[in-house]
C-alpha positions as a Python dict, from the first residue, in 0.01 Angstrom:
ca = {
    (1, 'M'): (0, 0, 0),
    (2, 'G'): (-138, 300, 135),
    (3, 'L'): (-323, 635, 33),
    (4, 'K'): (-170, 995, 54),
    (5, 'K'): (-440, 1253, 85),
    (6, 'T'): (-434, 1638, 172),
    (7, 'F'): (-726, 1722, 434),
    (8, 'V'): (-820, 2092, 453),
    (9, 'G'): (-1029, 2210, 739),
    (10, 'T'): (-1067, 2520, 986),
    (11, 'G'): (-1003, 2500, 1376),
    (12, 'T'): (-970, 2752, 1638),
    (13, 'A'): (-604, 2810, 1739),
    (14, 'T'): (-552, 2838, 2115),
    (15, 'V'): (-238, 2978, 2304),
    (16, 'Q'): (-135, 2891, 2651),
    (17, 'T'): (-53, 3176, 2868),
    (18, 'P'): (22, 3204, 3257),
    (19, 'F'): (-344, 3304, 3282),
    (20, 'G'): (-475, 2995, 3111),
    (21, 'Q'): (-554, 2930, 2740),
    (22, 'L'): (-666, 3205, 2522),
    (23, 'E'): (-838, 3177, 2174),
    (24, 'A'): (-608, 3334, 1896),
    (25, 'G'): (-883, 3297, 1626),
    (26, 'Q'): (-1000, 3067, 1338),
    (27, 'S'): (-715, 2913, 1116),
    (28, 'V'): (-768, 2719, 794),
    (29, 'Y'): (-530, 2406, 805),
    (30, 'E'): (-417, 2195, 515),
    (31, 'K'): (-246, 1852, 599),
    (32, 'E'): (-98, 1601, 372),
    (33, 'V'): (-166, 1275, 531),
    (34, 'L'): (-45, 911, 485),
    (35, 'C'): (-355, 658, 535),
    (36, 'L'): (-260, 319, 625),
    (37, 'V'): (-498, 8, 679),
    (38, 'T'): (-409, -207, 975),
    (39, 'N'): (-607, -481, 1188),
    (40, 'A'): (-845, -587, 941),
    (41, 'I'): (-1122, -815, 1074),
    (42, 'V'): (-1279, -1033, 830),
    (43, 'E'): (-1610, -1195, 879),
    (44, 'R'): (-1845, -1375, 599),
    (45, 'E'): (-2061, -1058, 637),
    (46, 'K'): (-1874, -760, 717),
    (47, 'T'): (-1481, -650, 738),
    (48, 'S'): (-1399, -420, 977),
    (49, 'F'): (-1077, -249, 989),
    (50, 'F'): (-883, 64, 1115),
    (51, 'V'): (-701, 363, 961),
    (52, 'H'): (-388, 496, 1082),
    (53, 'F'): (-371, 864, 972),
    (54, 'T'): (21, 985, 1001),
    (55, 'G'): (161, 1325, 900),
    (56, 'E'): (315, 1645, 1035),
    (57, 'N'): (145, 1684, 1365),
    (58, 'V'): (-107, 1397, 1287),
    (59, 'D'): (-161, 1062, 1440),
    (60, 'S'): (-473, 924, 1475),
    (61, 'V'): (-676, 612, 1416),
    (62, 'S'): (-1056, 557, 1278),
    (63, 'E'): (-1239, 257, 1242),
    (64, 'Y'): (-1430, 159, 925),
    (65, 'A'): (-1660, -133, 791),
    (66, 'F'): (-1762, -250, 460),
    (67, 'T'): (-1963, -550, 341),
    (68, 'T'): (-1707, -851, 260),
    (69, 'D'): (-1702, -961, -79),
    (70, 'L'): (-1575, -1337, -54),
    (71, 'N'): (-1542, -1346, -434),
    (72, 'G'): (-1309, -1021, -447),
    (73, 'P'): (-954, -943, -408),
    (74, 'N'): (-801, -973, -54),
    (75, 'A'): (-940, -772, 241),
    (76, 'I'): (-680, -517, 256),
    (77, 'K'): (-727, -441, -103),
    (78, 'Q'): (-1084, -418, -58),
    (79, 'A'): (-1038, -188, 232),
    (80, 'Y'): (-849, 66, 20),
    (81, 'L'): (-1102, 32, -236),
    (82, 'Y'): (-1370, 90, -5),
    (83, 'L'): (-1221, 398, 133),
    (84, 'K'): (-1198, 572, -210),
    (85, 'T'): (-1564, 562, -233),
    (86, 'L'): (-1624, 785, 63),
    (87, 'P'): (-1654, 1150, 10),
    (88, 'E'): (-1373, 1251, 271),
    (89, 'F'): (-1100, 1016, 52),
    (90, 'E'): (-1216, 1190, -287),
    (91, 'G'): (-881, 1262, -465),
    (92, 'A'): (-673, 1010, -255),
    (93, 'E'): (-368, 865, -420),
    (94, 'D'): (-240, 530, -402),
    (95, 'V'): (116, 503, -263),
}
């Protein structure tokens, strides 16, 4: 199980020259990223977990947490359901 999401943003491109780094200007990027839940730590009150983001030139990890539902589905499923409630994961597809 995982989520696929296209993230869009802006950034400043830099170029390494013999004289140091120079800014090459603003650019818009669009990256399709696979988001995988890893290392869930389930406690009675709270579940903490990490999301590993992978894609072209993307490899990062972020931590999230939600209130554990002891009567709900397993913790990993709850983590994915929680992510889909966050604005930054709007439109994410199950894979």
